[in-house]
C-alpha positions in Angstrom: 0.0 0.0 0.0 1.1 3.5 -0.8 0.6 5.7 2.3 1.6 8.9 0.5 -1.1 11.5 0.0 -1.2 13.9 -3.0 0.4 17.3 -2.3 -2.1 20.0 -1.5 -2.9 22.4 -4.4 -1.0 25.7 -4.2 -2.9 29.0 -4.5 -0.9 31.9 -5.8 -1.8 35.5 -6.6 -2.9 36.1 -10.2 -0.3 38.3 -11.9 -3.1 40.4 -13.5 -5.8 40.9 -10.8 -3.9 39.7 -7.7 -6.9 37.4 -6.9 -6.4 33.8 -5.8 -5.4 31.4 -8.6 -5.1 27.6 -8.2 -1.6 26.6 -9.5 -2.4 23.1 -10.5 -2.8 21.2 -13.8 -6.6 21.5 -13.4 -6.3 25.3 -14.0 -5.6 25.7 -17.8 -4.9 29.4 -17.3 -2.3 29.1 -14.6 -0.7 31.2 -13.2 -3.7 33.4 -14.1 -7.1 32.9 -12.4 -9.1 33.0 -15.6 -9.1 33.2 -19.3 -10.0 36.9 -19.0 -6.8 37.7 -17.0 -4.7 35.7 -19.3 -6.0 37.6 -22.3 -5.6 41.0 -20.6 -1.9 40.1 -20.0 -1.4 38.9 -23.5 -3.0 42.1 -24.8 -0.7 44.3 -22.7 2.3 42.5 -24.2 0.9 42.8 -27.8 0.3 46.5 -27.4 3.8 46.9 -26.0 2.5 48.2 -22.6 5.1 45.8 -21.1 8.6 46.1 -22.3 11.9 44.4 -21.5 14.5 47.1 -20.8 17.3 47.3 -23.2 20.6 48.3 -21.5 22.3 49.1 -24.8 22.7 52.9 -25.3 21.8 54.5 -28.6 24.5 54.5 -31.3 25.2 58.2 -30.7 26.1 57.6 -27.1 29.3 55.9 -25.8 29.1 52.6 -23.9 29.6 52.5 -20.2 29.0 54.8 -17.3 29.4 58.4 -18.4 30.9 59.4 -15.0 33.9 57.1 -15.8 34.6 58.7 -19.2 
């Protein structure tokens, strides 16, 4: 006999609305709480509301810390 019990499901904060979201395979939208929150997040990325910062300076500026030049 196997005496192990399944691990309890984790509940995390939804990245979009901060509401509770079940982080388990039965939630197809994880880490989001719903399809609506998942689509809102996707829309924000598609409209470029979220951006990954680019540390590269423009071509007309020298590289590195300007205080050290």
